[in-house]
C-alpha positions in Angstrom: 1.6 -0.7 5.5 1.5 -0.9 9.2 -1.7 1.2 8.9 -3.1 -0.4 5.9 -5.9 2.3 6.6 -3.0 5.2 5.1 -1.3 2.8 3.0 -2.9 0.9 1.1 -6.6 2.4 1.0 -3.1 4.5 1.4 -3.1 2.8 -1.8 -1.8 1.9 -0.4 -0.5 4.3 1.0 1.2 2.5 -1.5 1.4 4.8 -3.2 -0.1 4.8 -3.4 -0.5 5.6 -0.3 -0.9 6.2 0.8 -3.9 8.3 1.0 -2.5 8.1 -0.2 -1.7 5.0 -1.5 -5.0 3.5 -3.0 -5.3 -0.3 -4.2 -3.7 -2.8 -6.0 -2.9 -5.6 -8.7 -3.7 -6.3 -12.6 -6.4 -5.6 -15.2 -8.0 -9.3 -16.5 -7.7 -9.4 -20.4 -11.2 -8.7 -19.9 -10.9 -5.2 -18.2 -8.3 -4.0 -21.0 -10.9 -4.9 -23.3 -13.6 -2.7 -21.6 -10.9 0.1 -20.9 -9.8 0.0 -24.7 -13.4 0.7 -26.1 -14.4 3.2 -23.6 -11.9 5.9 -25.0 -13.4 5.1 -28.5 -10.0 3.6 -30.4 -8.5 7.3 -30.6 -5.0 8.2 -29.4 -4.8 10.2 -26.4 -4.6 14.1 -26.5 -3.2 17.0 -24.2 -4.9 19.3 -22.7 -8.5 19.4 -20.7 -9.2 19.5 -16.9 -9.4 16.0 -15.0 -11.3 16.5 -11.7 -10.3 14.1 -9.0 -13.2 13.6 -6.5 -12.1 11.5 -2.8 -13.1 10.9 -0.1 -9.9 11.6 2.1 -8.0 14.8 2.0 -4.7 14.8 0.6 -3.7 16.1 4.0 0.1 16.9 4.9 1.3 17.7 1.2 4.7 18.1 2.1 7.0 15.0 1.1 8.7 14.4 4.2 5.4 13.6 5.6 3.3 11.4 2.5 3.6 7.7 3.1 2.8 6.2 -0.4 3.4 3.2 -1.9 5.5 4.1 -5.4 5.6 7.4 -4.9 1.2 8.0 -4.6 -1.1 8.6 -7.2 -1.6 12.9 -6.9 1.6 13.0 -4.6 4.1 11.8 -7.7 2.5 14.5 -10.1 4.4 16.5 -8.6 7.2 14.6 -6.8 9.5 12.7 -8.8 12.2 10.4 -6.4 15.2 8.6 -7.6 13.4 5.6 -8.7 9.3 5.4 -9.1 6.8 2.6 -10.1 6.8 1.5 -13.8 3.3 3.2 -15.3 1.9 0.1 -16.7 -0.9 -2.3 -16.6 -0.9 -5.4 -14.8 2.0 -7.0 -13.9 4.7 -5.2 -15.6 3.8 -1.9 -13.2 4.9 -3.9 -10.5 8.6 -3.5 -11.2 10.9 -0.5 -10.0 12.0 1.6 -12.7 14.5 4.9 -12.8 12.9 8.4 -12.2 15.2 11.2 -11.4 18.0 8.5 -11.5 19.8 7.7 -14.6 18.8 3.1 -13.3 17.5 2.2 -10.5 20.5 2.3 -8.1 24.2 0.4 -8.2 25.3 -1.5 -4.7 28.0 -2.9 -3.7 28.7 -6.7 -3.1 26.7 -6.4 0.3 23.9 -4.3 -0.3 25.0 -2.1 2.4 26.3 1.0 0.0 24.1 2.2 -2.4 25.4 5.1 -5.8 22.4 6.5 -7.7 23.6 9.5 -11.0 20.8 11.9 -11.3 20.1 12.6 -15.2 21.5 15.8 -17.0 18.8 18.8 -17.6 16.4 18.1 -14.3 14.8 21.4 -13.0 12.1 22.9 -10.3 9.4 24.5 -11.7 11.5 27.7 -11.8 13.5 26.4 -13.7 16.8 26.3 -11.3 19.0 22.8 -11.8 18.1 19.8 -9.3 20.9 18.6 -7.4 22.0 15.3 -5.5 22.1 17.9 -2.4 18.8 18.8 -3.1 17.8 15.0 -2.5 19.7 14.3 0.8 18.2 17.6 2.4 14.9 16.5 1.2 15.5 13.0 3.0 17.0 14.6 5.6 14.0 17.0 6.8 12.3 14.1 6.9 14.0 13.6 10.3 12.6 16.7 11.5 10.0 15.6 14.6 7.3 18.5 13.2 8.0 17.1 9.7 6.8 12.7 10.9 4.8 10.8 9.2 6.8 9.1 6.0 8.2 6.1 6.4 10.6 4.8 8.6 12.9 2.8 7.1 15.5 5.1 6.7 16.4 5.9 10.4 16.4 2.1 10.6 18.6 1.6 7.6 21.3 4.9 7.2 24.0 4.8 9.2 24.1 7.1 12.0 20.1 7.8 11.5 18.5 6.6 14.7 18.5 9.7 16.8 18.9 12.4 14.0 16.7 14.9 14.3 16.7 16.4 10.9 18.2 19.2 9.8 16.6 22.2 11.9 18.3 21.2 15.0 21.5 19.4 13.6 22.9 21.2 10.7 25.4 18.9 10.4 23.4 16.4 8.3 23.7 12.7 8.1 27.1 11.1 7.0 25.6 8.3 5.8 24.5 10.0 2.4 27.2 11.7 0.5 26.7 14.1 -2.5 30.3 13.9 -4.1 29.0 15.8 -6.9 25.7 17.5 -8.5 24.7 14.2 -10.0 26.2 11.6 -7.9 24.6 10.6 -4.4 25.7 7.7 -2.0 23.5 6.0 0.4 25.7 3.8 3.3 23.4 1.3 5.2 23.9 -0.2 8.5 22.6 -4.0 7.1 22.1 -5.5 4.0 18.9 -3.9 1.8 18.5 -5.4 -1.4 15.1 -3.5 -2.0 16.7 -0.2 -1.7 15.5 0.7 -4.9 11.7 0.1 -4.0 12.7 2.2 -0.9 13.7 5.4 -2.8 10.0 5.3 -4.7 9.2 7.0 -1.0 8.3 11.1 -1.9 11.5 11.5 0.9 13.8 11.0 -1.9 12.3 14.0 -3.4 14.4 17.0 -4.0 13.8 19.8 -2.1 16.0 23.1 -2.3 17.0 24.5 0.6 16.6 28.3 -0.1 13.3 27.3 -0.5 11.8 25.1 2.6 9.5 27.1 4.6 9.2 24.1 7.3 5.9 23.1 8.1 4.7 25.6 5.4 6.5 24.1 3.0 3.1 22.1 1.8 0.8 25.1 1.0 3.4 25.4 -1.8 5.7 22.7 -2.7 8.5 23.2 -4.8 7.7 21.0 -8.1 10.0 18.5 -10.0 7.0 16.9 -11.6 5.3 17.7 -14.7 2.4 19.9 -12.1 2.8 22.4 -10.1 0.3 23.5 -7.0 -1.3 26.3 -7.5 -4.1 26.3 -4.7 -3.7 24.3 -1.6 -6.9 24.7 0.6 -8.2 23.1 4.2 -5.1 20.8 4.7 -5.3 19.5 1.1 -9.6 19.4 0.7 -9.1 21.2 -2.2 -6.0 21.0 -4.6 -4.9 22.5 -7.5 -2.5 21.6 -10.0 -1.2 23.1 -13.6 1.0 22.3 -15.6 5.4 23.2 -14.9 6.5 24.6 -18.3 9.9 23.5 -16.9 9.8 19.5 -16.4 10.6 18.0 -19.6 9.1 14.5 -20.8 12.7 14.0 -22.3 14.0 13.2 -18.8 10.8 11.1 -17.4 9.1 8.5 -19.6 6.7 7.5 -16.9 4.3 10.8 -16.9 2.2 11.2 -19.4 0.8 14.4 -17.8 -1.9 14.8 -20.6 -4.5 17.2 -18.9 -2.8 21.0 -18.7 -5.0 21.1 -15.1 -5.6 19.0 -12.4 -8.4 19.4 -9.6 -8.5 17.6 -6.8 -11.8 17.9 -4.5 -12.0 15.6 -1.4 -14.2 15.8 2.0 -16.5 14.0 -0.4 -19.2 11.0 1.0 -18.1 7.6 -0.8 -22.0 7.3 -2.3 -21.4 11.1 -3.8 -18.5 10.4 -5.2 -19.9 7.0 -7.2 -22.9 8.9 -7.9 -21.6 12.0 -9.5 -19.1 9.3 -11.6 -22.2 7.3 -12.5 -24.0 10.5 -14.2 -21.1 11.7 -15.3 -22.6 15.3 -16.1 -20.6 18.4 -16.5 -17.1 18.7 -15.0 -18.0 15.2 -14.0 -17.3 13.7 -17.0 -13.8 14.0 -16.9 -13.7 12.8 -13.4 -12.1 10.2 -11.4 -11.1 8.9 -8.0 -8.5 7.7 -6.1 -9.3 6.4 -3.4 -12.9 5.7 -3.4 -14.3 1.6 -3.9 -17.9 0.4 -5.3 -19.5 -0.9 -2.6 -21.5 -4.4 -2.9 -24.8 -2.5 -3.6 -23.5 0.0 -6.1 -21.4 -2.6 -8.0 -24.3 -4.9 -8.1 -26.2 -2.0 -10.2 -23.4 -0.8 -12.1 -22.7 -4.4 -13.4 -26.1 -4.3 -14.9 -25.8 -1.3 -17.3 -23.4 -2.1 -20.1 -22.0 1.6 -20.1 -21.1 1.7 -16.3 -20.1 -1.9 -16.5 -17.9 -0.2 -19.1 -16.3 2.3 -17.3 -14.7 0.2 -14.0 -11.1 -0.3 -13.2 -10.7 -3.7 -12.2 -7.1 -4.2 -9.7 -6.1 -5.6 -6.9 -3.5 -4.7 -4.3 -1.1 -6.5 -2.3 -3.4 -6.9 0.7 -4.4 -9.6 2.7 -7.2 -9.7 5.2 -6.7 -12.5 7.8 -7.4 -13.9 11.3 -4.6 -13.4 13.9 -4.1 -15.1 16.9 -1.9 -14.4 19.9 -0.5 -17.7 21.3 0.4 -16.4 24.8 -3.4 -16.5 25.3 -5.1 -19.4 25.8 -6.6 -21.4 24.7 -4.4 -20.1 21.2 -1.1 -21.2 23.3 -1.7 -24.7 21.6 -0.7 -25.0 18.0 -4.3 -27.8 17.5 -6.3 -24.9 18.7 -5.1 -22.5 16.0 -5.3 -25.3 13.4 -8.6 -25.8 14.1 -10.1 -22.7 13.9 -8.0 -22.7 10.3 -9.5 -25.5 9.3 -13.2 -24.6 10.8 -13.4 -21.1 8.8 -15.7 -21.2 5.7 -14.0 -18.4 3.1 -17.1 -18.2 1.0 -19.0 -17.1 3.5 -16.5 -14.6 4.3 -16.2 -13.9 0.8 -19.9 -13.4 0.8 -19.7 -10.6 3.7 -16.5 -9.0 2.2 -18.9 -8.1 -0.7 -18.8 -11.1 -3.1 -16.3 -12.7 -5.3 -16.5 -9.4 -7.5 -14.9 -7.4 -4.6 -12.9 -10.5 -2.5 -10.4 -13.2 -3.4 -10.0 -15.9 -0.6 -6.7 -16.6 0.6 -5.2 -19.8 1.5 -1.5 -18.1 1.5 -0.5 -14.8 3.5 1.2 -13.2 0.8 -0.8 -12.2 -2.0 -1.6 -13.7 -5.2 0.9 -12.1 -7.1 4.2 -13.0 -8.8 6.2 -10.1 -7.2 5.5 -11.3 -3.8 6.8 -14.5 -4.4 3.3 -15.8 -4.0 3.8 -19.4 -4.0 0.6 -21.7 -3.6 -0.4 -23.5 -0.5 -3.0 -24.9 1.6 -1.7 -26.3 5.0 -4.9 -26.3 6.6 -8.0 -27.2 3.7 -11.2 -26.0 4.8 -12.6 -26.2 0.9 -14.8 -23.4 0.0 -17.0 -24.1 3.9 -15.1 -25.5 6.2 -13.7 -28.9 7.3 -15.8 -28.8 11.0 -15.1 -32.4 11.2 -10.9 -32.0 11.1 -11.4 -29.2 13.5 -13.5 -30.8 16.0 -10.7 -34.1 15.7 -8.0 -31.5 16.4 -10.5 -29.9 19.4 -10.5 -33.0 20.8 -7.1 -34.1 20.5 -6.0 -30.3 22.2 -8.1 -31.7 25.2 -11.4 -30.1 24.2 -13.7 -32.7 23.4 -17.1 -30.4 24.0 -15.5 -27.4 22.0 -14.7 -24.5 23.1 -15.7 -20.4 24.0 -13.6 -18.1 22.3 -14.2 -14.1 21.6 -13.2 -12.3 18.6 -12.2 -9.2 18.3 -12.6 -6.8 15.6 -13.6 -3.3 14.3 -17.1 -1.6 14.0 -16.2 0.3 11.2 -18.3 -0.5 8.0 -15.3 -1.4 5.6 -16.6 -5.3 4.9 -12.7 -5.7 6.4 -12.4 -6.4 10.0 -16.2 -4.9 10.3 -18.8 -6.7 12.1 -20.2 -8.6 8.7 -16.8 -10.9 8.6 -16.9 -11.8 12.2 -20.3 -12.7 12.1 -19.6 -14.7 9.1 -17.0 -16.6 11.1 -18.8 -16.9 14.2 -21.5 -18.7 12.0 -18.5 -21.2 10.8 -17.0 -21.9 13.4 -20.2 -22.6 15.7 -20.4 -25.9 13.3 -17.1 -27.0 15.0 -18.1 -26.6 18.0 -16.4 -23.0 18.5 -18.4 -20.6 20.1 -17.7 -17.0 19.3 -18.4 -14.3 21.2 -18.2 -10.9 19.4 -16.0 -7.6 20.6 -17.0 -5.0 18.7 -14.7 -1.5 19.0 -14.4 1.3 17.7 -11.9 2.4 14.7 -9.4 4.1 17.4 -9.6 2.0 20.2 -9.8 -1.3 18.2 -5.9 -0.3 16.2 -5.0 0.8 19.7 -5.7 -2.6 21.3 -4.4 -4.9 18.7 -0.9 -3.5 18.4 -0.7 -3.1 21.9 1.5 -6.0 23.2 0.0 -5.9 27.0 -3.8 -5.4 25.0 -3.5 -7.7 22.8 -6.1 -9.9 22.2 -6.3 -13.6 22.0 -8.3 -14.0 18.5 -8.4 -11.0 16.4 -9.0 -9.5 12.8 -6.8 -8.0 11.2 -5.3 -6.8 7.4 -1.9 -5.7 5.9 -0.9 -4.1 3.0 2.4 -3.8 1.3 4.6 -0.3 1.1 5.9 -2.1 -2.3 5.4 -5.1 -4.2 7.4 -7.7 -2.5 7.2 -10.1 0.4 9.9 -7.8 2.5 7.8 -5.6 4.1 4.9 -8.2 3.9 6.4 -10.5 6.3 9.2 -9.1 8.4 6.8 -6.6 10.0 4.8 -9.5 10.9 7.0 -11.9 11.5 10.3 -11.0 12.5 10.7 -11.1 16.0 13.5 -8.4 16.3 10.3 -6.0 15.3 8.5 -6.7 18.4 7.6 -3.7 19.9 6.8 -3.8 23.7 5.9 -0.3 23.8 4.5 1.0 21.0 2.5 -0.2 18.0 3.1 -3.9 17.6 2.6 -5.5 14.4 3.8 -8.8 15.0 0.7 -10.0 16.6 2.1 -13.5 16.8 5.2 -12.4 18.5 6.8 -15.0 17.1 10.6 -14.7 17.3 11.9 -17.8 15.6 15.8 -17.3 14.9 15.8 -19.0 11.9 12.9 -17.2 10.4 15.0 -14.2 11.1 18.2 -15.3 9.4 16.6 -16.3 6.5 15.0 -12.5 6.4 18.6 -11.2 6.5 19.7 -13.5 3.9 16.9 -13.0 1.5 17.8 -8.9 2.4 21.1 -9.7 0.8 19.7 -10.5 -2.6 19.8 -7.5 -5.0 18.1 -10.1 -7.9 14.5 -9.5 -6.7 13.0 -12.5 -8.6 15.4 -14.6 -6.8 14.2 -13.2 -4.0 10.8 -13.0 -4.4 11.4 -17.1 -4.8 12.6 -17.1 -1.1 10.3 -14.4 0.2 7.4 -17.3 -1.6 9.2 -20.2 0.5 9.6 -18.6 4.0 5.5 -17.6 3.8 4.8 -20.8 3.1 7.9 -22.3 6.4 6.0 -19.6 8.8 2.4 -20.7 8.0 2.8 -24.1 9.9 3.0 -22.2 12.9 -0.6 -21.5 12.0 -0.5 -17.8 13.9 -2.5 -16.3 11.3 -5.3 -17.3 9.4 -6.0 -16.0 5.4 -8.8 -14.7 4.7 -9.1 -13.2 1.4 -7.7 -10.3 -1.1 -9.7 -7.5 -1.7 -10.4 -6.6 -5.3 -11.3 -3.1 -6.1 -13.8 -1.6 -8.3 -13.4 2.0 -9.5 -15.9 4.0 -11.7 -14.3 6.7 -13.9 -15.6 9.6 -16.1 -17.2 8.9 -19.5 -14.6 11.2 -21.0 -11.7 9.8 -19.4 -9.7 8.0 -21.3 -6.4 5.7 -21.4 -6.6 3.8 -18.3 -3.6 2.2 -16.5 -4.1 -0.3 -13.3 -0.5 -1.7 -12.2 -0.1 -4.2 -10.0 1.8 -1.9 -7.8 -1.3 0.1 -7.0 -4.3 -1.7 -7.9 -6.3 1.6 -8.8 -6.1 4.5 -12.3 -2.9 6.1 -12.2 -3.7 9.7 -12.9 0.4 10.2 -14.5 -1.5 8.3 -17.4 -4.9 9.5 -18.3 -6.1 12.0 -20.7 -9.7 13.8 -20.9 -11.6 14.7 -24.1 
């Protein structure tokens, strides 16, 4: 996720996402026990209205413009895609499964051609059949400049797509997508991409009937292929009302349960108000959830002390890492020993406390998140212990020619996000001081912060950063940050270490050829450990998502893909 705020808070995006997405990871056994008890032991049943209380509007509710992980949360109720995320708790939920297609895709030998066959009997909300041509058109319109905002991969991956401007300007369409019949669609890629089934979960793969396309107004009433249709979209997604799509059939969709009759999404709310309303669970709020608002440290402390409220907290982990980034082109960080010294000096316990405590943050020594699907491989190349290794840091600084220590500037965001914010920066400042590293803090407002750290010409030498996954794999996690060919000199650059190592680039290419995703995961984990030796980043922590839900909400599912409650599964009393 290139903009974690869109993707994985987006979440995260993924998914997701976007966002859109929102957070992600598995529930531990204790969480599953709490959820089971909260349902009262009775089976979920259809009916009622589910309320969704969010801070961020579900803006740009057009499948071309959404940037989601796994199809998103609210969006995936309306937009079905070729594949989707598995709607199960924990690690099982990190798998990609068929949606509109009969399988997750069939590739040629080198993963440059992917073929999908649609299920029979698929229809839109008006009863007309969904065809492969509709999916091709849906993808093509996502290239239109006026509908920008979606995931950028297809422009990079599809043969001849780099300069395509969409069907409104170029009616010839994309020759890289073939539809030999109504049920078959074939994608031709300009490079091997074994993770194409993951990409096919993005909303750009949702079908759009050409005859019903209204351009930029399509978001007001997109034609549904999912269990719900949009009956109201006010103030650019600030208030969405979804009702049943009577032409949706569970016989073709084993992922979405679609228990409620109606889903009412209200956004633009203050996060504290959302948590207060969910806590009180009065009236309609008893059947309410949030897809984008976490419990903060103070709120969590209050909830933990109340047995009834504690039983209504969903716990998840999204594939997301908060870290220190170095620019090795800026002194003194051009010296690996200086970067290693900082790595040893970090006090992760104080950082975790600054992020809200161990209930909301887990210390990290690996760049990849601690989840199997990413290829997580445990390592700690510069062991700092819980509170930092000041002695080792001083030793390295001396070897680097700084026996009296150094003075550096740490750039951070002024946003109160407990991630790249002043609290985290101050915790690092205190810890590094013990190692002879004097840290001056430079706080920037969110927009300035993003523009500064993602510009090659403006990138500081030492700053806080974070990254979230577009899907649960090492590919979209490592490649944007460490693939030298993804360095952008005149735009948004995310390879902050400006690493351009041929051996790393070649291994990324080799892994991308693999269609065995388990085998690919192991390779991503090994590559993560190799790159870590360069000390271009210092992993700090992975966030934990704690979210309240109303007392009448049942059938809670939280996967390792999204890390938040999946509203396609919930029921209300």
